[in-house]
All heavy atoms as an XYZ file, in Angstrom:
801
protein
N       2.144     28.376      5.508
C       1.278     28.793      6.579
C      -0.158     28.984      6.119
O      -1.011     29.262      6.930
C       1.805     30.087      7.210
C       3.184     29.906      7.835
S       3.203     28.562      9.002
C       3.312     29.406     10.516
N      -0.420     28.854      4.836
C      -1.777     29.037      4.338
C      -2.632     27.780      4.521
O      -3.825     27.814      4.286
C      -1.746     29.418      2.858
O      -1.200     28.369      2.092
N      -2.021     26.680      4.955
C      -2.768     25.448      5.190
C      -3.127     25.381      6.665
O      -2.256     25.433      7.538
C      -1.930     24.207      4.798
C      -2.673     22.932      5.155
C      -1.592     24.243      3.326
N      -4.412     25.259      6.929
C      -4.867     25.167      8.304
C      -4.918     23.710      8.728
O      -5.554     22.870      8.067
C      -6.250     25.801      8.453
C      -6.702     25.886      9.883
C      -8.005     26.645     10.048
O      -8.279     27.543      9.236
O      -8.746     26.311     10.988
N      -4.239     23.374      9.812
C      -4.205     22.004     10.314
C      -5.462     21.712     11.124
O      -5.894     22.542     11.929
C      -2.968     21.790     11.187
C      -1.633     21.950     10.483
C      -0.487     21.848     11.480
C      -1.476     20.913      9.389
N      -6.048     20.516     10.952
C      -7.225     20.167     11.744
C      -6.827     19.809     13.172
O      -5.670     19.491     13.449
C      -7.784     18.940     11.018
C      -6.580     18.319     10.398
C      -5.674     19.466     10.021
N      -7.797     19.847     14.053
C      -7.581     19.405     15.426
C      -7.925     17.917     15.467
O      -9.051     17.514     15.155
C      -8.470     20.203     16.410
C      -8.323     19.662     17.818
C      -8.131     21.678     16.342
N      -6.944     17.102     15.803
C      -7.159     15.656     15.848
C      -7.744     15.273     17.210
O      -7.032     14.978     18.156
C      -5.850     14.904     15.592
C      -5.501     14.824     14.143
C      -4.840     15.870     13.514
C      -5.843     13.706     13.387
C      -4.517     15.807     12.170
C      -5.535     13.636     12.040
C      -4.871     14.689     11.435
N      -9.064     15.286     17.278
C      -9.754     14.837     18.478
C     -10.680     13.691     18.084
O     -10.706     13.266     16.936
C     -10.500     16.001     19.138
C     -11.510     16.644     18.204
O     -12.049     15.994     17.301
N     -11.768     17.928     18.392
N     -11.442     13.211     19.014
C     -12.287     12.047     18.746
C     -13.503     12.359     17.877
O     -14.184     11.458     17.410
C     -12.713     11.385     20.056
C     -11.541     10.742     20.749
C     -10.934     11.343     21.839
C     -11.008      9.548     20.279
C      -9.836     10.763     22.463
C      -9.915      8.966     20.888
C      -9.329      9.575     21.981
O      -8.244      8.995     22.576
N     -13.773     13.627     17.631
C     -14.890     14.017     16.772
C     -14.502     14.087     15.300
O     -15.370     14.136     14.435
C     -15.444     15.383     17.190
C     -16.040     15.354     18.583
O     -16.459     14.275     19.032
O     -16.058     16.425     19.223
N     -13.196     14.120     15.019
C     -12.718     14.256     13.647
C     -12.838     12.921     12.912
O     -12.248     11.927     13.335
C     -11.255     14.717     13.635
C     -10.630     14.919     12.266
C     -11.257     16.124     11.563
C      -9.134     15.119     12.402
N     -13.626     12.856     11.821
C     -13.690     11.605     11.051
C     -12.362     11.392     10.330
O     -11.819     12.301      9.714
C     -14.836     11.845     10.063
C     -14.984     13.319      9.985
C     -14.475     13.899     11.268
N     -11.839     10.187     10.434
C     -10.540      9.861      9.852
C     -10.684      9.058      8.575
O     -11.595      8.245      8.452
C      -9.694      9.068     10.853
C      -9.390      9.733     12.180
C      -8.654      8.766     13.095
C      -8.592     11.005     11.983
N      -9.774      9.269      7.644
C      -9.709      8.415      6.463
C      -9.049      7.092      6.818
O      -9.404      6.049      6.303
C      -8.909      9.091      5.347
C      -9.624     10.308      4.787
O     -10.866     10.334      4.825
O      -8.932     11.224      4.318
N      -8.054      7.149      7.690
C      -7.291      5.961      8.048
C      -6.800      6.081      9.480
O      -6.421      7.163      9.917
C      -6.057      5.808      7.121
O      -6.506      5.804      5.776
C      -5.316      4.538      7.388
N      -6.789      4.975     10.174
C      -6.242      4.921     11.531
C      -5.454      3.622     11.635
O      -6.038      2.548     11.732
C      -7.376      4.981     12.551
C      -6.871      5.032     13.979
O      -5.650      5.161     14.194
O      -7.711      4.931     14.894
N      -4.129      3.708     11.539
C      -3.279      2.519     11.516
C      -2.398      2.449     12.750
O      -1.910      3.466     13.224
C      -2.342      2.558     10.294
C      -2.970      2.597      8.917
C      -1.888      2.791      7.866
C      -3.736      1.320      8.668
N      -2.148      1.226     13.205
C      -1.125      1.083     14.228
C       0.236      1.024     13.534
O       0.329      0.887     12.309
C      -1.372     -0.154     15.097
C      -1.327     -1.466     14.338
O      -0.626     -1.559     13.312
O      -1.979     -2.428     14.775
N       1.294      1.166     14.288
C       2.639      1.222     13.727
C       3.026     -0.028     12.962
O       3.675      0.045     11.913
N       2.643     -1.208     13.455
C       2.999     -2.455     12.788
C       2.324     -2.563     11.425
O       2.929     -3.023     10.455
C       2.627     -3.655     13.663
N       1.076     -2.114     11.330
C       0.369     -2.163     10.046
C       0.975     -1.180      9.066
O       1.180     -1.502      7.892
C      -1.132     -1.890     10.247
O      -1.661     -2.861     11.159
C      -1.893     -1.960      8.938
N       1.288      0.016      9.523
C       1.942      0.990      8.657
C       3.286      0.448      8.157
O       3.608      0.550      6.974
C       2.149      2.309      9.394
C       2.903      3.384      8.624
C       2.144      3.762      7.352
C       3.142      4.587      9.496
N       4.052     -0.161      9.043
C       5.333     -0.743      8.664
C       5.149     -1.848      7.625
O       5.893     -1.924      6.648
C       6.040     -1.306      9.904
C       7.313     -2.048      9.591
C       7.971     -2.578     10.847
O       8.877     -1.959     11.356
N       7.488     -3.706     11.351
N       4.143     -2.696      7.803
C       3.887     -3.790      6.859
C       3.533     -3.238      5.481
O       4.003     -3.758      4.456
C       2.770     -4.695      7.383
N       2.710     -2.206      5.433
C       2.346     -1.596      4.148
C       3.583     -1.006      3.480
O       3.804     -1.176      2.283
C       1.236     -0.538      4.335
C      -0.071     -1.217      4.740
C       1.051      0.284      3.068
C      -1.172     -0.271      5.164
N       4.427     -0.338      4.255
C       5.647      0.251      3.697
C       6.596     -0.825      3.166
O       7.142     -0.700      2.069
C       6.369      1.092      4.752
C       7.614      1.793      4.222
C       8.398      2.482      5.316
N       8.655      1.663      6.483
C       9.598      0.723      6.556
N      10.357      0.458      5.532
N       9.774      0.035      7.666
N       6.755     -1.908      3.898
C       7.619     -3.008      3.457
C       7.093     -3.605      2.160
O       7.841     -3.843      1.212
C       7.738     -4.074      4.564
C       8.599     -3.531      5.713
C       8.309     -5.381      4.024
C       8.552     -4.369      6.965
N       5.785     -3.856      2.099
C       5.180     -4.426      0.891
C       5.303     -3.459     -0.283
O       5.687     -3.854     -1.390
C       3.712     -4.774      1.152
N       5.005     -2.187     -0.064
C       5.072     -1.193     -1.137
C       6.491     -1.066     -1.680
O       6.702     -1.014     -2.893
C       4.567      0.163     -0.642
N       7.474     -1.026     -0.782
C       8.868     -0.899     -1.215
C       9.368     -2.141     -1.931
O      10.231     -2.054     -2.800
C       9.775     -0.583     -0.027
C       9.601      0.832      0.501
O       8.933      1.646     -0.173
O      10.133      1.117      1.589
N       8.819     -3.306     -1.584
C       9.194     -4.536     -2.283
C       8.542     -4.599     -3.655
O       9.138     -5.064     -4.616
C       8.804     -5.762     -1.456
C       9.211     -7.051     -2.114
O       8.441     -7.612     -2.907
N      10.402     -7.526     -1.821
N       7.317     -4.094     -3.748
C       6.555     -4.158     -4.989
C       7.055     -3.157     -6.024
O       7.204     -3.485     -7.200
C       5.071     -3.921     -4.684
C       4.158     -4.076     -5.861
C       4.021     -5.295     -6.501
C       3.419     -3.003     -6.322
C       3.171     -5.437     -7.586
C       2.561     -3.136     -7.394
C       2.439     -4.359     -8.035
N       7.302     -1.928     -5.600
C       7.741     -0.858     -6.508
C       8.840     -0.038     -5.848
O       8.868      0.106     -4.624
C       6.572      0.071     -6.855
C       5.475     -0.507     -7.718
C       4.278      0.427     -7.735
C       5.969     -0.746     -9.127
N       9.687      0.536     -6.667
C      10.755      1.401     -6.199
C      10.158      2.580     -5.422
O       9.204      3.207     -5.874
C      11.546      1.902     -7.411
C      12.783      2.699     -7.050
O      13.042      2.916     -5.846
O      13.502      3.096     -7.978
N      10.720      2.871     -4.274
C      10.205      3.965     -3.463
C      10.536      5.340     -4.043
O       9.911      6.332     -3.679
C      10.774      3.869     -2.047
N      11.508      5.420     -4.943
C      11.905      6.688     -5.553
C      11.374      6.739     -6.977
O      11.970      6.158     -7.886
C      13.420      6.831     -5.535
C      13.899      8.155     -6.094
O      13.062      9.043     -6.348
O      15.115      8.306     -6.281
N      10.251      7.427     -7.227
C       9.596      7.373     -8.535
C      10.157      8.319     -9.599
O       9.567      8.476    -10.649
C       8.159      7.758     -8.202
C       8.301      8.710     -7.071
C       9.476      8.203     -6.265
N      11.293      8.945     -9.363
C      11.819      9.907    -10.342
C      11.995      9.248    -11.704
O      12.622      8.204    -11.828
C      13.153     10.470     -9.866
C      13.037     11.338     -8.640
C      14.391     11.820     -8.186
C      14.245     12.529     -6.851
N      15.493     12.563     -6.119
N      11.408      9.873    -12.721
C      11.539      9.373    -14.082
C      10.681      8.154    -14.401
O      10.783      7.598    -15.479
N       9.828      7.739    -13.497
C       8.987      6.563    -13.708
C       7.633      6.966    -14.282
O       7.133      8.052    -14.028
C       8.753      5.820    -12.389
C      10.006      5.348    -11.695
C      10.473      4.045    -12.259
C      11.659      3.537    -11.450
N      12.058      2.241    -11.824
N       7.041      6.060    -15.040
C       5.679      6.262    -15.541
C       4.712      6.224    -14.362
O       5.007      5.639    -13.313
C       5.331      5.172    -16.549
N       3.559      6.805    -14.520
C       2.570      6.876    -13.446
C       2.272      5.502    -12.846
O       2.223      5.341    -11.633
C       1.282      7.528    -13.957
S       0.051      7.776    -12.668
N       2.089      4.495    -13.677
C       1.738      3.156    -13.199
C       2.884      2.468    -12.458
O       2.696      1.412    -11.873
C       1.294      2.282    -14.367
N       4.057      3.076    -12.454
C       5.212      2.505    -11.754
C       5.510      3.235    -10.447
O       6.565      3.049     -9.847
C       6.437      2.550    -12.666
C       6.287      1.694    -13.907
C       7.450      1.850    -14.875
O       8.483      2.431    -14.497
O       7.318      1.404    -16.011
N       4.568      4.069    -10.006
C       4.742      4.819     -8.774
C       3.856      4.247     -7.675
O       2.705      3.879     -7.916
C       4.384      6.292     -9.003
C       5.285      6.986     -9.992
C       4.858      8.416    -10.201
C       5.760      9.103    -11.212
N       5.346     10.500    -11.433
N       4.374      4.195     -6.464
C       3.603      3.673     -5.339
C       2.307      4.451     -5.130
O       1.295      3.873     -4.738
C       4.440      3.722     -4.060
C       5.582      2.741     -4.049
C       6.384      2.789     -2.767
O       6.084      3.556     -1.852
N       7.425      1.977     -2.688
N       2.306      5.726     -5.407
C       1.119      6.550     -5.193
C      -0.017      6.235     -6.159
O      -1.132      6.713     -5.986
C       1.478      8.037     -5.294
O       1.998      8.338     -6.572
N       0.246      5.406     -7.163
C      -0.780      5.029     -8.140
C      -1.536      3.767     -7.741
O      -2.357      3.267     -8.498
C      -0.135      4.821     -9.515
O       0.493      6.015     -9.924
N      -1.280      3.270     -6.553
C      -1.865      2.014     -6.104
C      -2.706      2.216     -4.854
O      -2.583      3.217     -4.144
C      -0.754      0.985     -5.842
C      -0.155      0.487     -7.133
C       0.713      1.274     -7.868
C      -0.513     -0.743     -7.648
C       1.233      0.847     -9.073
C       0.001     -1.187     -8.853
C       0.877     -0.381     -9.560
O       1.360     -0.812    -10.763
N      -3.551      1.229     -4.603
C      -4.389      1.198     -3.403
C      -3.811      0.132     -2.483
O      -3.431     -0.957     -2.937
C      -5.817      0.842     -3.783
C      -6.741      0.745     -2.612
C      -8.146      0.436     -3.060
N      -9.029      0.491     -1.905
C     -10.178     -0.110     -1.846
N     -10.621     -0.791     -2.886
N     -10.919     -0.027     -0.775
N      -3.769      0.424     -1.197
C      -3.200     -0.494     -0.213
C      -4.266     -0.835      0.821
O      -4.851      0.041      1.436
C      -1.996      0.164      0.476
C      -0.925      0.528     -0.519
C      -0.980      1.734     -1.208
C       0.108     -0.338     -0.804
C      -0.017      2.063     -2.155
C       1.077     -0.018     -1.743
C       1.007      1.189     -2.413
O       1.949      1.503     -3.352
N      -4.514     -2.123      0.987
C      -5.459     -2.591      1.994
C      -4.730     -3.579      2.893
O      -3.912     -4.362      2.414
C      -6.668     -3.254      1.340
C      -7.482     -2.249      0.525
C      -8.692     -2.852     -0.103
N      -8.266     -3.757     -1.167
C      -9.033     -4.679     -1.724
N     -10.250     -4.851     -1.310
N      -8.567     -5.428     -2.698
N      -5.026     -3.529      4.172
C      -4.338     -4.406      5.113
C      -5.325     -5.009      6.091
O      -6.314     -4.383      6.467
C      -3.271     -3.625      5.869
N      -5.030     -6.246      6.479
C      -5.802     -6.921      7.511
C      -4.806     -7.674      8.389
O      -3.877     -8.311      7.890
C      -6.880     -7.866      6.916
C      -6.283     -8.959      6.078
C      -7.759     -8.437      8.003
N      -5.001     -7.547      9.681
C      -4.112     -8.214     10.631
C      -4.807     -9.443     11.186
O      -5.960     -9.380     11.611
C      -3.736     -7.256     11.758
C      -2.718     -7.841     12.708
C      -2.222     -6.793     13.666
N      -1.206     -7.361     14.517
C      -0.343     -6.649     15.201
N      -0.386     -5.330     15.149
N       0.555     -7.227     15.956
N      -4.080    -10.558     11.161
C      -4.565    -11.808     11.752
C      -3.477    -12.311     12.681
O      -2.470    -12.881     12.234
C      -4.901    -12.833     10.670
C      -6.059    -12.409      9.791
C      -6.401    -13.409      8.709
O      -5.711    -14.401      8.528
N      -7.466    -13.140      7.984
N      -3.636    -12.052     13.960
C      -2.616    -12.410     14.937
C      -1.360    -11.591     14.708
O      -1.408    -10.366     14.664
N      -0.238    -12.287     14.534
C       1.043    -11.616     14.338
C       1.403    -11.451     12.871
O       2.548    -11.130     12.549
C       2.156    -12.380     15.055
C       2.044    -12.257     16.568
O       1.461    -11.254     17.033
O       2.538    -13.144     17.285
N       0.443    -11.691     11.973
C       0.694    -11.541     10.536
C      -0.233    -10.463      9.976
O      -1.433    -10.453     10.249
C       0.488    -12.861      9.775
C       1.457    -13.924     10.288
C       0.685    -12.654      8.274
C       1.264    -15.296      9.678
N       0.354     -9.571      9.188
C      -0.412     -8.522      8.527
C      -0.388     -8.805      7.041
O       0.685     -8.937      6.439
C       0.186     -7.135      8.825
C       0.182     -6.912     10.338
C      -0.590     -6.045      8.102
C       1.132     -5.867     10.823
N      -1.563     -8.953      6.460
C      -1.692     -9.222      5.026
C      -1.964     -7.896      4.329
O      -2.824     -7.133      4.753
C      -2.826    -10.212      4.759
C      -2.574    -11.554      5.403
C      -3.078    -11.848      6.658
C      -1.802    -12.511      4.749
C      -2.837    -13.077      7.249
C      -1.557    -13.738      5.335
C      -2.075    -14.020      6.590
N      -1.201     -7.642      3.278
C      -1.323     -6.384      2.540
C      -1.664     -6.705      1.096
O      -0.983     -7.505      0.450
C      -0.008     -5.576      2.595
C      -0.147     -4.281      1.788
C       0.385     -5.275      4.033
N      -2.714     -6.097      0.593
C      -3.115     -6.250     -0.801
C      -2.836     -4.935     -1.514
O      -3.275     -3.860     -1.059
C      -4.597     -6.602     -0.900
C      -5.117     -6.690     -2.310
C      -4.546     -7.871     -3.059
N      -4.951     -7.775     -4.467
C      -4.271     -8.255     -5.463
N      -3.159     -8.933     -5.245
N      -4.690     -8.116     -6.691
N      -2.106     -5.008     -2.618
C      -1.765     -3.835     -3.420
C      -2.425     -3.996     -4.781
O      -2.229     -5.015     -5.443
C      -0.236     -3.710     -3.596
C       0.450     -3.619     -2.226
C       0.103     -2.499     -4.460
C       1.967     -3.679     -2.300
N      -3.238     -3.017     -5.176
C      -3.895     -3.058     -6.478
C      -3.745     -1.705     -7.172
O      -3.766     -0.654     -6.529
C      -5.395     -3.393     -6.366
O      -6.005     -2.508     -5.434
C      -5.611     -4.824     -5.923
N      -3.593     -1.770     -8.466
C      -3.461     -0.559     -9.279
C      -4.771      0.208     -9.250
O      -5.853     -0.366     -9.379
C      -3.096     -0.942    -10.712
C      -2.964      0.223    -11.655
C      -1.994      1.195    -11.465
C      -3.818      0.357    -12.747
C      -1.871      2.272    -12.327
C      -3.696      1.427    -13.621
C      -2.721      2.379    -13.401
O      -2.597      3.441    -14.252
N      -4.693      1.508     -9.072
C      -5.878      2.366     -9.065
C      -5.769      3.302    -10.262
O      -5.102      4.338    -10.207
C      -5.941      3.151     -7.751
C      -7.244      3.866     -7.548
C      -7.322      4.436     -6.153
C      -8.646      5.168     -5.993
N      -8.729      5.828     -4.700
N      -6.411      2.951    -11.386
C      -6.228      3.702    -12.634
C      -6.598      5.181    -12.526
O      -6.019      6.016    -13.215
C      -7.115      2.972    -13.637
C      -8.062      2.161    -12.838
C      -7.378      1.865    -11.542
N      -7.542      5.521    -11.649
C      -7.954      6.911    -11.486
C      -6.778      7.793    -11.066
O      -6.730      8.987    -11.381
C      -9.066      7.038    -10.439
C     -10.315      6.266    -10.770
C     -10.250      4.802    -10.327
O      -9.417      4.439     -9.460
O     -11.021      4.004    -10.863
N      -5.821      7.221    -10.348
C      -4.668      7.988     -9.894
C      -3.739      8.373    -11.039
O      -2.865      9.214    -10.880
C      -3.886      7.212     -8.841
C      -4.641      7.099     -7.543
O      -5.698      7.683     -7.367
N      -4.108      6.337     -6.616
N      -3.928      7.732    -12.192
C      -3.120      8.046    -13.377
C      -3.975      8.630    -14.492
O      -3.568      8.652    -15.655
C      -2.400      6.788    -13.868
S      -1.129      6.202    -12.744
N      -5.188      9.069    -14.159
C      -6.064      9.660    -15.159
C      -6.638      8.662    -16.136
O      -7.017      9.015    -17.248
N      -6.713      7.400    -15.728
C      -7.245      6.341    -16.583
C      -8.551      5.817    -16.006
O      -8.864      6.044    -14.845
C      -6.224      5.199    -16.696
C      -4.890      5.631    -17.243
C      -3.837      4.537    -17.109
O      -4.011      3.557    -16.411
N      -2.718      4.731    -17.787
N      -9.291      5.093    -16.825
C     -10.535      4.486    -16.353
C     -10.462      2.970    -16.332
O     -11.303      2.321    -15.731
C     -11.726      4.903    -17.245
O     -11.440      4.545    -18.596
C     -11.974      6.406    -17.151
N      -9.448      2.413    -16.978
C      -9.307      0.960    -17.060
C      -8.033      0.539    -16.351
O      -6.965      1.116    -16.573
C      -9.271      0.491    -18.536
C      -9.102     -1.012    -18.626
C     -10.534      0.931    -19.259
N      -8.159     -0.479    -15.508
C      -6.994     -0.997    -14.800
C      -6.158     -1.887    -15.684
O      -6.406     -2.046    -16.875
N      -5.133     -2.477    -15.071
C      -4.277     -3.381    -15.813
C      -4.429     -4.794    -15.274
O      -4.727     -4.991    -14.101
C      -2.821     -2.925    -15.738
C      -2.231     -2.950    -14.344
S      -0.488     -2.533    -14.320
C      -0.574     -0.785    -14.050
N      -4.270     -5.767    -16.155
C      -4.288     -7.152    -15.722
C      -2.984     -7.449    -14.998
O      -1.933     -6.933    -15.363
C      -4.430     -8.086    -16.931
C      -5.731     -7.949    -17.715
C      -5.699     -8.839    -18.946
C      -6.921     -8.306    -16.833
N      -3.045     -8.305    -14.023
C      -1.848     -8.709    -13.283
C      -1.084     -7.505    -12.760
O       0.142     -7.449    -12.835
C      -0.942     -9.582    -14.155
C      -1.643    -10.839    -14.657
O      -2.576    -11.294    -13.966
O      -1.264    -11.351    -15.703
N      -1.791     -6.535    -12.221
C      -1.146     -5.306    -11.781
C      -1.090     -5.141    -10.282
O      -1.046     -4.014     -9.804
N      -1.071     -6.225     -9.533
C      -1.055     -6.098     -8.080
C      -0.306     -7.226     -7.415
O       0.333     -8.049     -8.069
N      -0.405     -7.253     -6.103
C       0.289     -8.271     -5.331
C      -0.351     -8.396     -3.956
O      -1.024     -7.481     -3.481
C       1.761     -7.916     -5.186
N      -0.115     -9.544     -3.323
C      -0.539     -9.777     -1.951
C       0.684    -10.186     -1.145
O       1.491    -11.011     -1.600
C      -1.613    -10.879     -1.876
O      -2.722    -10.488     -2.708
C      -2.098    -11.084     -0.458
N       0.832     -9.597      0.034
C       1.983     -9.843      0.898
C       1.528    -10.313      2.265
O       0.459     -9.935      2.740
C       2.786     -8.556      1.088
C       3.580     -8.148     -0.118
C       2.993     -7.436     -1.149
C       4.922     -8.468     -0.224
C       3.730     -7.046     -2.264
C       5.669     -8.092     -1.326
C       5.065     -7.384     -2.341
O       5.793     -7.010     -3.445
N       2.383    -11.100      2.902
C       2.241    -11.444      4.313
C       3.499    -10.931      5.002
O       4.614    -11.282      4.611
C       2.110    -12.951      4.507
N       3.305    -10.091      6.022
C       4.418     -9.488      6.742
C       4.182     -9.722      8.230
O       3.074     -9.515      8.729
C       4.502     -7.969      6.452
C       5.683     -7.340      7.176
C       4.590     -7.698      4.954
N       5.226    -10.151      8.939
C       5.074    -10.356     10.379
C       4.956     -9.009     11.073
O       5.398     -7.983     10.555
C       6.278    -11.130     10.943
O       7.424    -10.305     10.985
N       4.369     -9.010     12.269
C       4.224     -7.779     13.041
C       5.589     -7.190     13.395
O       5.701     -6.000     13.645
C       3.416     -8.047     14.306
N       6.629     -8.007     13.354
C       7.993     -7.539     13.615
C       8.643     -6.944     12.367
O       9.760     -6.445     12.426
C       8.869     -8.681     14.147
C       8.471     -9.171     15.526
C       7.289    -10.148     15.470
O       7.148    -10.887     14.479
O       6.490    -10.134     16.419
N       7.970     -7.039     11.207
C       8.485     -6.434      9.991
C       9.212     -7.365      9.045
O       9.879     -6.906      8.126
N       9.061     -8.668      9.226
C       9.714     -9.630      8.333
C       8.749    -10.014      7.205
O       7.600    -10.393      7.451
C      10.128    -10.883      9.098
C      10.830    -11.898      8.232
C      11.246    -13.117      9.017
C      11.915    -14.102      8.076
N      12.176    -15.369      8.733
N       9.228     -9.911      5.961
C       8.429    -10.309      4.806
C       8.359    -11.837      4.779
O       9.372    -12.514      4.681
C       9.075     -9.771      3.524
C       8.345    -10.004      2.222
C       6.944     -9.432      2.256
C       9.122     -9.392      1.077
N       7.141    -12.385      4.898
C       6.951    -13.826      5.000
C       6.590    -14.475      3.678
O       6.996    -15.608      3.404
C       5.856    -14.136      6.030
C       6.088    -13.596      7.442
C       4.845    -13.820      8.294
C       7.320    -14.245      8.062
N       5.797    -13.784      2.875
C       5.338    -14.360      1.616
C       4.892    -13.252      0.688
O       4.403    -12.212      1.133
C       4.176    -15.318      1.878
C       3.722    -16.080      0.672
C       2.717    -17.139      1.046
N       2.199    -17.773     -0.158
C       1.193    -18.596     -0.175
N       0.574    -18.925      0.929
N       0.782    -19.125     -1.300
N       5.063    -13.507     -0.621
C       4.637    -12.544     -1.638
C       4.038    -13.314     -2.793
O       4.592    -14.316     -3.232
C       5.838    -11.735     -2.108
C       5.530    -10.835     -3.290
C       6.752    -10.107     -3.758
N       7.591    -11.019     -4.539
C       8.626    -10.630     -5.265
N       8.991     -9.369     -5.262
N       9.326    -11.494     -5.940
N       2.909    -12.818     -3.293
C       2.293    -13.397     -4.476
C       1.987    -12.257     -5.434
O       1.116    -11.435     -5.180
C       1.005    -14.147     -4.108
C       0.404    -14.845     -5.308
O       0.058    -14.217     -6.288
N       0.257    -16.150     -5.205
N       2.756    -12.211     -6.537
C       2.528    -11.196     -7.565
C       1.477    -11.702     -8.525
O       1.564    -12.851     -9.000
C       3.831    -10.905     -8.322
C       4.991    -10.374     -7.494
C       6.242    -10.262     -8.354
C       4.638     -9.041     -6.879
N       0.468    -10.900     -8.817
C      -0.586    -11.316     -9.740
C       0.032    -11.800    -11.053
O       0.854    -11.120    -11.651
C      -1.529    -10.148    -10.027
C      -2.321     -9.728     -8.804
O      -2.207    -10.373     -7.739
O      -3.060     -8.727     -8.905
N      -0.368    -12.991    -11.475
C       0.096    -13.533    -12.745
C       1.459    -14.195    -12.692
O       1.861    -14.860    -13.628
N       2.192    -14.016    -11.587
C       3.526    -14.603    -11.489
C       3.641    -15.637    -10.388
O       4.570    -16.438    -10.363
C       4.582    -13.506    -11.251
C       4.704    -12.487    -12.367
C       5.723    -11.411    -11.988
C       5.129    -13.156    -13.663
N       2.726    -15.617     -9.438
C       2.745    -16.601     -8.363
C       3.605    -16.189     -7.185
O       4.001    -15.051     -7.038
N       3.881    -17.192     -6.360
C       4.607    -16.981     -5.097
C       6.111    -17.101     -5.277
O       6.600    -17.697     -6.214
C       4.212    -18.057     -4.076
C       2.832    -17.841     -3.497
O       2.464    -16.686     -3.274
O       2.147    -18.841     -3.258
N       6.777    -16.618     -4.260
C       8.183    -16.949     -4.069
C       8.350    -17.343     -2.643
O       7.584    -17.093     -1.778
C       9.164    -15.842     -4.416
C       9.050    -14.549     -3.668
C       8.632    -13.381     -4.212
C       9.359    -14.234     -2.306
N       8.663    -12.381     -3.275
C       9.114    -12.891     -2.096
C       9.810    -14.966     -1.232
C       9.299    -12.274     -0.869
C      10.004    -14.342     -0.021
C       9.748    -13.010      0.154
C-alpha cells in the first residue's frame, strides 16, 4: 500500500502504449528467443535484460530484440546477441532471424 498508483488519463505521459496484438507478438518473440522462467539463469539469459522494439505493417508485427548491457551492469554489448521476428496479428510466428545464425 506504500506505492501510489498514477491516474491514467490523457495528461499522463506514457512510456509505452501497445495494442493487444503488438503485446502478444512481443511476448511470442520473447518466449521463443529466451526461456520465460529465468530461475538460475545468468543475467544475459533473462528476457528482462533485452530491449524490445515493434513495428506493425498491416497484419504483420515485426519485433526486434537486442541485448541491453546496462540491464546487467555492463557497458559493452554482445555480438550476435539479438533476433528479429515476424509475427502475424493473430499470433502466429512467421519468421525468425537470430543474429549470426540466420533464418529458419
